[in-house]
Structure formats: structure tokens, C-alpha cells
N, C-alpha and C positions, 0 to 999 in steps of 0.2 A: 557623662561624667558621674562617678559615684559620689554619693553624699558625704563619704568620709574625705573627699578631696575638697569639699566645700566647708568642712567643719574642722576647727582646731580644738581637739579634746585635750583637757588638762586633767591630770590624775595626781591625787596626793600620794606621794611615794614615802612609805614608811621608813625606807632606808635613808633617804636624804631629809626627811621630815618637812618637805615643801611640796607645793604644787608643781608639777613639771609637764611641759608640752608632751603629749604622747606620740612617740615615734616607733612604730613596730620594727622588729628585726627585719621582716620581709614585707615590703610594701604590699597593702592590700590583703595581708594575712595576719591573724593574731593566734598566738598560742597562750592559752590561759590554764593554770593548774589551780585547783581549789581542793584543800584538804577535806576529805569527806568524813563520815561518821565511823566510829568503832561500834561494830554492830553486836553489842551484848545486851542492848535494852532498847526500848522505845525512843525514837528520836525526840529530843525535847525542844521546848519553845525557843531557846536561845540558839540552838543549831539551826532551827528553821529560820530565824532572822538573818543568819549568815548566808545560808543557801539562797534565801529569797532575794537578797541584795545582789549576788552574783548572777542569779537567774535574770534579774533586771539589766545588769551590765552586759550579759551575753546577749540579751534580746536587743539592746541599744546597738551593740556592735553589728549584729546582723542587719538591723534596720539601716545602718550607715552604709551597708554593702560589703563589709569585710567578709572574707572567708575565715571562720572561726573553728579551730580545734580547742574545744573545751574538755579538759580532762578532770574528773573528779573521782578520787579513789575510794575504795572500801577497805577499811582496815579489819581483817579478819584473823589476825594473829600478831603477837609480839608486843601489844600494848598492855604493859604491866600496871598494877595499881598505883595510884598517886603519881603517875608519869615518871616513876623512878626506874632505876636499873635492877631493883630487887622486888620480891613479892610475887604474887600469883598473876598469871595472864587473865585479864577481865573475862574473856570468852571462856576460857577453860574453868575458871571459878564459877561461872554461871551454869556451865554444863555439869560440873561436879555437883552444885547444890540441887539441881533439878533432875539429876540422874539421867542425862541424855547425851548424845554425841556433840562435841563442839560445833560440828558443821550443822547440826540441827539448830543450835543457837544462832549461828550465822544466817542460815536460811530464813528462820522465823523473823529476825529483826532486819534483814535486808528486804524482804517482802513488805514489812510494814513501813520502812523507810520509803520504798518506792510508792506504795499506797498513798501515804501521807502527801508526798510531793505531787502525786498526780491530782489529788483532791484540791490542792492549792494552786493548780494550773501551772506547774514547773515545766520548762522544756527539759527534755533529757539531755544530758552531756553527750559529747561526740564519742567519748571513750569512758568506761567506768572500770578501771583495772583493780584487782585485789592483790593484797599482800601475798597471799598463799600462792597465787598464780605466777609469782615473780621471785620465787626462792632461789632459782639458779642465778638469775641476774644479781640478786643482792649478795650471794656468795662471791660473785666475780668482782663486784665493787670492793668488798672487803679485802680480797686478794690484792687489788690495785692500791688500796689505801695502805696496807702493809708494805708492799713494795715501794712505796713512795716514803716509807719511814714514819708514818704517822698512825700506825695501828700496831697493836702488840697483843700477843696471845699469852694468857696465863691460865693454867689449869682448865683448859678447854673453852674459855671465854675470850672474846677478842674486844679490846677497848680502843677508843680514838684518843690519842695523846693531845689534849687541848693545850697544855703548856708548851709543847714542841710546836704545835701549829701557830700559836700566838707569837712565836718569835719572829715570824716573817709575815704574818697576817694579823687581822684584827678580830679576835673572837669577842663578840659583844657589839659588833658594828651595827646590827639591827636593833637589838633591845637597848642599848646604850649602857649595858652592865659592864662593871670593871671585872677583870679576870679573877681578882680575889673574891669577888661577890658572886661569881658565876659557879656555884657549887650545886650540883644537881640533886645530891642526896647524901647527907653526912650522918645519917642515923647509923648506929652500929647494928648492922644486919650481916648475916652469913654471907661470905663472898665479898663483902664491902672492901676488905683488905686486899683484895686482888688488884684493885686499881693502883696505879702509880701516884695519881693525883685525884683528889676528891672531885675536881672539875671534869674528869674524863667521863665519857658516857659509852655505853655498850653498842657495839656493832654486831656481835653475836654473843648469846648466852648459852652455856652448857645447861641442858635440861637436867633437873633432879629427878628422882624417882616418881614424884607426884605429877610432873608435867606432862600432860596428855599430848599436846601439840608439839611434835619434834621432827626434825629433818637431819639427814646425815650431811656432814660438812667436813672439810679437811681438819678441823680443830676439834670437833666433838659432835655427838648427836644433841642437837639443841634447836634454837630458833633465833631469828634476826632481831635486832634491836628496833624499837619503834620507829626512830627517826629516819632509818635507812630507806625504807620502802618508797618515801616520797622522793628522795633523791634518785632513785632507781627508775620509777616510773615516770617521773616528769622528763628525765633526759631521754628515756626510751621513746616516748611518743611525741615529745616537743623539741628535742635536741638538747645540747648542753648549754645553749644559750637561748632563752625564750622571753616573751614579753611580760607576763603578769602571773604572780603567785600570790594566792589569796587565802584567807582563813579568819577565824575569830581571834581577837586580840590576845586571848589566853594562850594562843599557839606561838606568839612571837618569841617567847622564851620558855622552855628550852627548844621546842621542836623546830622552829624555823631557823634559829641560830645554828643548830647542829646540822641542818640541811645545807645551809651555806657553807660550812666547814667541810662536810663530806664532798659536796659537789665540787667546790673550788680546788680541793686537794686533788681530785680525779682529773678536772678539766684545765686547771691552771688559771681560771678566770671566774668572775662572779657569774652564777647561773641565771639570775633573773634581773631584768631592767627595772621593773616596777612591783614592789611589795604593797599589798593592800590588806588592811585588817579592819573588820567590823567591830563595834564597840558592844558592850554587854547590854542584856535585856533584864530589867528588874520587873518584878511582880508586886503591885501595890507598894512601890517604893523600896522594896527589900529584895535581896538576893533570893532567887529561887532555890529551894532545897526541899527534898522529900521528907528529911527528918523533922522539919518544922511544919510540914503541911502546906507551906507556901510554894505550891507546885501545880502546874496544869499541863497536860499533854495536848498537842495540836488537835487530835480527834475529839478530845473532851469539849474543846471550844465549839466544835460543829455540832455535837449532840446536845450540848447544855448539861450533860451528866457530870457536874462538878460543883464544888462548894464555893467557888470564887466568883462566877458570873451569875447574873440574874436570869439569863436565858441563852439560847444558842445563837451563834453568830456565823454568817456565810463565810467561806474562804475568801471571797472578794473583799469583804469587810475588813478582814485581818490583813490581807495584802495592802489594802488602801491605808490602814493605820500604820503599818510598818513603813510605808513610803512617805508618810508625813513627817518624818524625822531623818536628818542626815545619818547616813550608815556609820559615820565616825563618832556620833554622839550616843551618850546612854539613852535609852528609850524605856519608859516605864509603862508596863502593860497593866490596865485596870479595867474594871467594868464601866466606869464613867467615860474613860477614853475611848473604849470600844463603841459605846453608845453614841458619842459624839461623831466618831468616824462613820458610824452607820448612817446618821442623819446626812453627813456630807455625801456619802456614797450614794444614797437614794436620790439626793438632789441632782447629782452628776448623771445617774442613769436616766433620770426623767428628762434631763436635757438632751442626752444622747439619743433617746427614743424620738424627740421632736426634731433632731438635726436634719434628717433627710426630707422632712416634710416642710421645711421653711420655704416661704415664698420669696421670689427674686424681683428686684427692681432693675432699672436701667443703670443706676449708679449705687456705690457703696458709701455709707457714711461712717463706716469702721474700717481701720487699716488693718486688714488681714495679714499682709506681708510683714508688717512690724511686729504683730503679735506672734506670728510663726517664728520669726527670728529670735523672739525672747524665750520661746519654748526651747529651741535648739540650744540657745546660749545657757540655759539652766542646766541641761543635761551635759553640756560641754565643760561646765565648771565642776568637774569631779562628780559627775552623776548626782547633781543637786535636786533630788526628787521633791523636797518640800517647796522649793521655788517653782519647779515645773508645775506642781499641783495648784500653786496660786495662779499661774498663767492659764492653766486649764479652766480654772473657775472664773477667770476673766472671760474665757470663751463661753462659759455658761451664761454669764451676764449678757453677753452679745446675743445668744440664742433667745433669752428671754425678751430683750429689747426689740429684736426682729419680730417675734411673735406677737408682742403687744403694739407694733406699728411705731416703736419709739426709734428704731434704727432701720436702715436698708442695706441689702447686699446684693450685688449683681451675680449673675450666674457663674462667671469664672471664678470670683471670689468664693462663692459657696462651695464649688468643687474643691478648691484649695483647702477651705475651712473644714470641710467633711473629712477629707483625706488626712489632713494633720491631726485633727481630734481623734479620729480612729487610730491612727498610727500610735500616738502617744498613750491613749487610755487603754487600748486593747493589746496592741503589739508590743509596746515598750514596758508599760507598767504591768501588763499581764492581767488585767481585770477582766472579769466576765459580767455580762448584764443578765444576772440571775434573778432580777427583781420579779420577773414574770413568773418564774418558777416557785419563789416564795409566795406570790400572791395566789398561785394555784393551791398551794398547800392550805393557805388561810381559807380559800373558797371551800375546799374539800372538808375542813373542819366545821365550818358554818352549816354546810348542807347536811353533814352527818348529824349535827345537833338538830336540825329542823326535822330530819328523818326520824330521829329518836322521839322528839316531841310529837310528831304526827302518829307514830305508832302508839304512844301512851294515849293520845286523844281516841284513837280507834278502839283501844282496849277499854276505855271509859265511855265508848259508844257516843263520843262527841264528834258526831259526823260533820258538823258545820265547820269546826276548827280543823279537822282532817282535810276536808275539801278546800278550805281557804289556803292552807299551806301548799297543797298540790297546785292550785290554781295560781297563786301568786308567783310561785316559783316557775311555772311554766310561762307566765307572762314576761319574765326576764330571760327566757331561754334555757331554763333547766328543767328537764322532764324526768319525773319520777317513774320508776318501773317496778311494780310489785310482782314478786315471784316467790316460788317455794323456799328459796334460800334467804328471803328478806327483800328489802327495797334497795334498788340501786338507782343510779341517775346518769343522765348524759346531757352534755351542753351542746346546744344547737348554735 
């Protein structure tokens, strides 16, 4: 029996605004689509929080034994400034400013995105499609929407008729907005008068002479609207009815609302069973913004090269920090919060190191089965990682009690205990035990300092101090080797 058959998972559905029992479209299989980055700049910390949560959800589904197809797209065309239907393409603008090709921008920041996620121990998605790789399919969906009477062409651009759609459907069903409030862009810009209604959104935009990224279509040489790509790629790889669609809360409107309208127009039914959204990430209690300097990149956290934090922090400490808050709550990122998470992470890793060396007795004084049930119950309650972590630290307390002889565990329970702790700490939360790596860095720093002091002693002909440093290091297993290039060391 698979674990998913023993566990009833509940997911908070942004559509119904309630927790619902999760029932996949196809038993034992899950189709999950998450909106990926627009690759015109380095991935920011808020994006990382969203992708990190869905990485944990993906990991938990795999742990439960589901076969998961996880699709996370790359937007490499069509995303205009301010999420509006007018203005310059974000990638094309970056290319123009730096005097390089748009695809150079795409390549640079796609590589950066992948590098960051690898450092933070993300599992890769099953499929990572791009907008430019699906232009043909996007044109075909536009044709379908026009044929169904909800798309119209004016001056080479094609728009979705929100007012007509709303006559027989509910535009605003996800975001809760009323149709009169659901205006995408009411500013007086060139081409804005092309729309029949201010609520309408672009399916295809005719490219002006400045627009570098353009493709041929039945309507004009241009480019697809931003909302279209996700409807196309989700239906292509997951079908026109799939399990989970996720993203940041900022995508609920207009992006996801428009996706629903497009997909439902083409298929005749709602495209997704469960909509999931992560909340925002603050930095020192304020919204992150480059303009104010209240901003930090994921790589800067790891190097310590920033003005926000007092030192560098490891990827696992950042993951651990993120998982200490529910994904639907606002999370405040700060130096104090990271330092507190680091202490908890070290305590956890110390316990994990001791876990396999615990001594067993004939009987157990702790109830491992009950504890294990609580761990699963936490994750089954809408991926409640903060509660899961509290139960994991109950496990840490068990480990310390057993080490101190204040509790006992039999061999069968120990196997169950080790398996469960490893599963949730490493496989599900995605933490790594990199404490030893950090300790090695500190040892290297200390030995390098002692080598420097010994060199100064030798230069001052203080042979007694020089020999003392060499001999005392050797006594603890660190051998110094003097050579033409200087002094090196080895650890025995």
C-alpha cells in the first residue's frame, strides 16, 4: 500500500477559500503547474519563497508515493512592464539597455535561476517549458478563443472580451473582484483605445518598430499576451483538467484570473481543481524594493556580501527559516530571524548526527508511532511545516533523552524513528547537514591564522614559539608541511 492511501491530505483552495480534501484527477498521479520567473533579472528572495514552498509540496507528494508531473514555466517573452497590456517587454528593455540580444538576457538569467535553486537544494521540475517554445500553440489557442466569440482583433492586436465572457461565466471568481473593478490598465497609452472594454486583456499584441521580439501570426507580426502562455503550456503537458496550479499571491489577479477565463473558454470547464498561493516576504518589516535599498538577493545571503545581514548564512538555514512559517502567512526576513533559525538548525543537525548511534533497550518508554502520526498529520493539514518542525523538535528531545539515559527505545522503534526523521528532515523539507562543511571552513581559518603566526615567529627567530605551534597542532592531528610555496597542512 502506498503512503498516499494511508494519508488524507487537505489543501487550502484559493478558489473556494476553504481547506478541501485532496482528490487527484487520476488516482496515484498528480499534475502540478507553478508559474515560473520572467528571466530579465536575478531571481529575488520573494520568488525563492514561492518556489521553495512548492519544492516542499513536490517532495511530499513524491514521499507519499504519487507519480508527479511538476511543470514550472520560464517566461522569456510577452511580459510587459507593470503587468499591463502596453509598454515595453521586460526582456527586450533589458536587452536594449545593455545592447545585447534578448536571448542573451534570457540565457544569463535562466542560468542564474537554475544556479540559485541548485544551491538551495531544489528538485528540478519534471518539465520546464518556455513561452518562446510554444508560440505556435499560443496562436492556435487565440484562434480557438476568436472562433468561440470571445476574442476580437483590432489593428493587428487581439483582445479577450471580458464583458462577453462574464455574461455566462464569473470573471473574478478567483480574486473576488467585481467586474467593474477588474480593470487591467486604464492609463491613457497608445493603443489603449483599441480595447472594447477597459477590462479586456491582450491575447496578441502587434509589435511596434521598437519591439525586437516578434513572430508572424494571422493578425500581425507581434507577440503573445503574458497570460496566454500558462494556459497553453499547462493544458499541453497536464491536460485541460489538472490537479494543482500554484504561484505567488500577486499572480492571483490579473494573471491567474485571465488564465481561468482563457482555459475555460477553450475547454468548457474549469481547468484546475486546487489553486494555491504563497504570501509575500517582507525584509525587516518592509516591502523589498531596489529603489529603497531594502533588498537582498539569494546569493548575497550565502556570501554575506550585503548591507542587510551581519554574516553569511547557509542555504539550509534559509530553507529552515522559510519552513518555520505557513506558506499562506506573511513572513518577515531579518538578521535576527535568521540567527534564531540558525541556532535551531544547528540543534537539529546535532541531533540528526547522534540519531544512528543511539543505544537500544528491550522496551521503549516513548511512543514513536504516535509521534510519527503527528508528523504526517501536520503535513496533511495543508503542508503545515511550522507544526511539522515542532514535532521534529519533539523528536530531538527524544534523542537527547535517550542519550542521557532518561528514555529508552527498542530496536524496531529506533529503525522507525530514524526512517521518519530522515524522511521529513532531508527528503521532505529538503535540508542538508552541512554543519560539518561549515566546521571545516572554520578549522581552515584557524589553522591559516596559526600558520601566519608561526611564520611571523620564524621571521623573528622565535624558534620556541614556532616549534610549539607546530607540535601542538601535530598533537591534535594537524600536520604542517613547509615547502617552497609556503606552509600547507593535512589532517590525519
